[in-house]
Structure formats: C-alpha cells, structure tokens
C-alpha positions, 0 to 999 in steps of 0.5 A: 460466513464467507462464500467460498466461490473463487474469483477467476478471470478468463485467460483471454481477459485483459486481467488474466491469471488472478490468484484465487480468493474467496468472495465475501458475503454482502456483509463482509463486502460492506465491512471491507468497503467501510474500512477503506472509507474509514482509512481514507478519512483517517488520512485526510482528517485532522488528528483530533477528529481522526481518533474517532476512526480508531473506535470505528475501526475497532467496531468494524473489526469486531463485526468482521469477527462476529460475522466470520468474514475472513477477508474483512477480518484481515483488513479491519485487523491490520487497519485497527493496528495501523491507526490504533497502535500509535495512540497507545505507543506514540513512538510509532508515529515515526517512520518506519515504525508507523507501518513496520510494527503494525505489519509485524503484529498483524502477520504474527496474529494472522499466522496464529490462526489457520483460517487467516493464515490459509487465506493470505493469497497475496503473500507470493512473489509471482512471475518475472517473465520478459513481458512483466520485466518490461512493464516493471521498467516502463512503470519505473521510468514513467514514475521517475520522470514524473517525480523529477518533473514535479520537483523541477517544474513546481518547486514544491516545499520539501523541507520536511522531507529534507529534514528526515534525510540522514547525515551521512558521508556521500559514499554511504548515500547510495547504500542508504538509498537502496536500503530505504527503497527496499524497506519502504516499497516492501511495507507499502506493497504489503499494505496496498497491493497485498492486504488492501487489494486482496480484500477489495478483490473479495468485496468487489471482484478482481477487476478494475474496481479493485485496482482503482480503489486501492490506488486511490487509497494509496494516493490518499496515504501520500496526500498530506506528507508524501513525496509527491503530495498535495492535489497534483501529488495525489493524482500522480500517486493514484496513477502510480498505484494503479500501475502497481496494481496492474503489475501485481495482477499481471505477475500474479504476485508482489515481486514485480510491483515491489521492484518498480516501487523500489526504483521509484523510491531510489529516485526520490532519495536521489532527488533529496540527496542531490539537493543536500549535497549540492546545497 
C-alpha cells in the first residue's frame, strides 16, 4: 500500500515548490526503478531480445496492481502500452503513433479509475513568471546552438531524418515546423517530465536523483534514432533532459519545459528543412 506522506522541499532549497506526490513503499519504489531499467534496456537492445521486455513489463504491471502501488501502476501501465502495443499493431512503430496512441490509451485508463485520476499530479501547466521565462529561453538558446554545432562540426549521417521530412512547398514548412514541434514536445514532456519523473519523485524523492534518472532515460530514448543520436548525442540529450527537469521543478508544471522543448524542436526541423531546400 502507498505511503501517503507527501514530498515537500523547503522554501529555501535549490529545488523549491515541488508538487506533492505520495511516497511509494519499498516495493512500489523497487517496481518503479525496475520499470525504468527495463525501458532503458528496451531502447538499446536489439528488437529480437527487446520483445522479452514486454513480458517483463507485463509482470511488473501486475505486481504493481497486486501491491496497490499507485505510482508504480502509472509508469508500468504506460510503459507496457508503449512497448507492447506496437507488437500487436505494427502501424504503431511509425511516428507519431508510437507515442501518441499509448499516451491516449493510458490517459483514458487513468481517467477511468479515481485512484489513478487523482494521482496525476504532473498534469498541470505551472507558473510562467519572469524568472522562469528567462530559464526557458536560456535552455532553448543553449540547446539550439548545441544542435547546430553538432551538425556543422560532426557532420553526422541524418539521412534517415531527412527521409521523414514531408514533401511540401517552402511557404508551408514554417507551419509544419511549429505543428511538429508542439506535438512532439507535448508527447515527450508528458512521458519524461510527466509520468516518468513523477514516478521517480515517488520512488527516490523529489530531488536531483529523480531529475537525473529521467534525463538519462530521455537520452537513451534518443540514442539510436534521435536527433542528435549516438554517444555524443546521448550526452547532449541527457543534459537537455536535465535542464527540462529543472524547468519543470522550478515552474511546478509542464508548460515551461514544453515551451523550451518546442523551441529546440523548431531548430531541428529548421536544420533539416534548410538542408532539403538548399540541396
């Protein structure tokens, strides 16, 4: 059973105003961490081996339900949908369905059960004061310059990303860029700064450990086919994920992190569009 003690951070802490979330029992915390490890393995293992992660995730989801560990149910349920549904419906291997459909199904299920619905503490906009806005734009500038530098200095193979670019007129590209950035950022923020980070707050406390682990998970998600990818890309995305986690904590919601993420994704789309138009 969940321990209902709320996590709070003192007002003079470097991580103030953490939204309250019930602290998991030892069993619940262990399930949450096991799910995070399984997700990490799923992202880097060959798909022939990764299919076994689906069965492991199903077992963890059942264990979370049996032990009535609410936060463990959240992350194990979503993770099972995320990695399991594409094996049942192959069309879900394609972007953006691979994240969008599991998120929609998860939200419908969570909204159907009061204990899950009432524990969705991450689903809030948060505040946007002048200090938070400065952090948003600073994060966007650092990430944008890093992305441009990664392309110009390393000249990575981004042919797979270019192949996914829509064949559109030049005038339509800015509108598509904004639409892509808003949707992609929303999905990834809901997952990593939402579901994953709240579960980690419950398991290890609402401090730097939670922010760091979700950032590593975010980086591994981009390791194989993300932009940027590879070893250096992993480090870059982990740093970006850490900055977004800090934004979420400082603003007490997802809006600020989403805004910074949107701006970074616009830079990615612009880089790809520039190459296509210039080529």
